[in-house]
C-alpha positions as semicolon CSV with decimal commas, in nm:
position;residue;x (nm);y (nm);z (nm)
1;M;13,660;-7,902;-6,891
2;K;13,340;-8,100;-6,831
3;T;13,288;-7,925;-6,498
4;T;13,326;-7,580;-6,656
5;F;13,078;-7,672;-6,930
6;L;12,831;-7,809;-6,673
7;V;12,850;-7,494;-6,458
8;L;12,807;-7,272;-6,764
9;F;12,512;-7,481;-6,881
10;I;12,341;-7,452;-6,541
11;I;12,390;-7,073;-6,530
12;V;12,254;-7,025;-6,883
13;S;11,961;-7,259;-6,816
14;F;11,872;-7,077;-6,496
15;S;11,880;-6,735;-6,662
16;I;11,657;-6,856;-6,947
17;F;11,417;-7,016;-6,698
18;A;11,409;-6,704;-6,478
19;Q;11,317;-6,486;-6,775
20;S;11,030;-6,713;-6,877
21;V;10,855;-6,720;-6,538
22;P;10,545;-6,500;-6,561
23;N;10,461;-6,243;-6,295
24;L;10,144;-6,380;-6,141
25;V;9,961;-6,260;-5,832
26;D;9,776;-6,529;-5,639
27;Y;9,443;-6,369;-5,545
28;Q;9,136;-6,496;-5,368
29;G;8,820;-6,316;-5,275
30;S;8,452;-6,336;-5,206
31;L;8,166;-6,232;-5,429
32;T;7,805;-6,164;-5,338
33;G;7,514;-6,042;-5,542
34;L;7,327;-5,715;-5,479
35;D;7,108;-5,913;-5,240
36;A;7,421;-6,002;-5,031
37;I;7,378;-6,372;-5,116
38;P;7,705;-6,549;-5,207
39;V;7,741;-6,615;-5,582
40;N;7,768;-6,971;-5,716
41;G;7,880;-7,073;-6,062
42;P;8,094;-6,931;-6,340
43;V;8,118;-6,551;-6,379
44;S;8,327;-6,297;-6,568
45;I;8,536;-6,067;-6,345
46;T;8,744;-5,766;-6,450
47;F;9,041;-5,686;-6,227
48;T;9,214;-5,345;-6,237
49;I;9,517;-5,193;-6,061
50;Y;9,513;-4,815;-6,019
51;D;9,795;-4,575;-5,933
52;N;9,594;-4,406;-5,655
53;E;9,303;-4,458;-5,417
54;T;9,056;-4,258;-5,625
55;G;9,086;-4,493;-5,923
56;S;9,149;-4,215;-6,172
57;N;9,435;-4,380;-6,362
58;A;9,431;-4,753;-6,442
59;L;9,779;-4,904;-6,468
60;W;9,672;-5,259;-6,554
61;T;9,351;-5,448;-6,620
62;E;9,235;-5,791;-6,729
63;T;8,910;-5,982;-6,755
64;Q;8,900;-6,348;-6,657
65;N;8,616;-6,560;-6,786
66;P;8,508;-6,795;-6,652
67;V;8,594;-6,755;-6,285
68;Y;8,435;-7,037;-6,089
69;V;8,272;-6,917;-5,766
70;S;8,160;-7,155;-5,493
71;N;7,960;-7,020;-5,198
72;G;8,092;-6,675;-5,288
73;L;8,461;-6,776;-5,283
74;F;8,693;-6,762;-5,584
75;H;9,063;-6,797;-5,659
76;V;9,253;-6,660;-5,961
77;F;9,605;-6,581;-6,077
78;L;9,617;-6,217;-6,183
79;G;9,842;-6,175;-6,485
80;A;9,728;-6,501;-6,644
81;V;9,544;-6,313;-6,921
82;N;9,728;-5,981;-6,941
83;A;10,090;-5,994;-6,823
84;I;10,188;-5,792;-6,518
85;T;10,523;-5,622;-6,580
86;D;10,812;-5,614;-6,333
87;T;10,741;-5,243;-6,286
88;M;10,383;-5,321;-6,184
89;M;10,499;-5,582;-5,934
90;N;10,685;-5,304;-5,747
91;V;10,405;-5,044;-5,740
92;G;10,359;-4,909;-5,389
93;L;10,684;-5,060;-5,262
94;E;10,882;-4,735;-5,274
């Protein structure tokens, strides 16, 4: 009886945990100014995912502020501000 309860508890706990994990995309990039000099310091960056190469239809967007840039390099987790849905995570995988 205790074993059955323990197994059931683990399954329920895992399914609750799996549903609460956010869809985040680990993203890093480089940023330079118009003068091609690497940016340093905090900036505001808007990230957008489009459904095609021309950028005519935005599927998702978020602005992160501040993003800390050091020698032009930055690192963010996309989806931290505006959730990325499971459907979005599969875009382009068909």
